C-alpha positions as CSV (number, residue, x, y, z in Angstrom):
1,M,-26.3,4.1,0.8
2,Q,-24.5,6.2,0.0
3,T,-23.5,8.3,-3.9
4,G,-20.0,9.5,-4.9
5,V,-17.6,9.7,-8.1
6,V,-15.0,7.9,-8.6
7,E,-11.9,10.9,-9.2
8,A,-9.3,8.1,-9.4
9,V,-7.9,4.4,-9.4
10,L,-5.3,3.9,-6.8
11,D,-4.9,0.2,-6.8
12,G,-6.9,-2.7,-8.2
13,E,-9.7,-3.1,-5.0
14,T,-9.6,1.3,-4.2
15,F,-9.8,4.2,-5.1
16,R,-10.8,8.0,-4.2
17,L,-13.8,9.6,-4.9
18,N,-14.8,13.8,-5.7
19,T,-15.1,13.9,-1.9
20,G,-11.4,13.3,-0.8
21,E,-12.6,9.8,0.4
22,T,-10.7,6.3,0.1
23,V,-13.1,3.2,-0.8
24,R,-11.6,-0.2,-1.0
25,L,-14.3,-2.6,-2.4
26,A,-15.5,-5.1,0.6
27,E,-13.5,-9.0,0.4
28,V,-12.0,-8.2,-3.4
29,D,-8.0,-9.6,-2.9
30,V,-5.4,-7.9,-6.1
31,P,-2.5,-9.8,-7.1
32,E,0.7,-9.3,-5.7
33,V,1.9,-5.7,-7.2
34,G,4.9,-5.9,-10.1
35,S,2.7,-9.3,-11.6
36,P,0.8,-8.7,-15.0
37,A,-2.5,-10.0,-12.7
38,Y,-2.0,-6.9,-10.8
39,A,-1.7,-4.6,-13.1
40,Q,-5.1,-5.5,-15.4
41,A,-7.0,-6.6,-12.3
42,F,-6.0,-2.3,-11.6
43,E,-7.3,-1.4,-15.5
44,K,-10.1,-3.4,-15.3
45,L,-11.0,-1.4,-12.0
46,K,-9.7,1.9,-14.4
47,Q,-12.5,0.2,-17.0
48,L,-15.8,0.1,-14.4
49,V,-15.4,3.2,-12.3
50,E,-13.5,5.7,-12.8
51,G,-14.7,9.1,-13.5
52,K,-18.3,7.0,-12.7
53,A,-20.7,7.7,-10.7
54,I,-21.6,5.2,-7.3
55,L,-23.8,3.7,-4.9
56,Y,-21.8,2.4,-1.8
57,D,-22.7,0.7,1.1
58,Q,-19.9,1.3,4.1
59,R,-19.1,-2.0,6.4
60,T,-16.4,-0.9,8.0
61,I,-13.3,2.2,8.3
62,D,-9.7,0.3,7.8
63,G,-7.1,0.6,9.6
64,Y,-5.9,3.3,7.4
65,G,-9.2,4.8,7.4
66,Q,-10.5,3.9,4.3
67,I,-14.6,3.1,4.0
68,V,-14.6,-0.8,3.3
69,A,-18.0,-1.0,1.2
70,D,-20.1,-2.8,-0.9
71,V,-19.8,-1.1,-4.5
72,W,-22.5,0.0,-7.6
73,V,-22.3,1.1,-10.3
74,N,-26.1,1.5,-12.0
75,S,-27.0,-2.1,-11.3
76,L,-23.8,-3.4,-12.0
77,Y,-22.3,-4.7,-8.8
78,I,-18.5,-4.0,-8.9
79,N,-17.1,-6.0,-6.1
80,N,-18.8,-9.8,-7.7
81,E,-17.0,-7.8,-11.1
82,M,-13.7,-7.3,-9.5
83,H,-13.8,-11.1,-7.5
84,R,-14.9,-12.9,-10.1
85,F,-12.2,-10.6,-12.6
86,I,-9.7,-11.3,-10.5
87,S,-10.4,-15.4,-9.7
88,L,-10.1,-15.6,-13.3
89,L,-5.8,-14.1,-13.9
């Protein structure tokens, strides 16, 4: 497990840490760019993680060099929250 602070949310499943590393939520797929659901997912992830300290468990590094991980803010499992939120859109 590693820690970091989320500097900026890049889309509904990806964010940048204060270390410069980019993290993508494992097993979370956001709606297509430009759709209303995409914008809602983006805003939800911002609300959940932006500016906050996180704990993450790296699964792998993807083809873009992003850390693919399971992410928590305190005891809230962010991957699950986003998956559930997106499934309701």
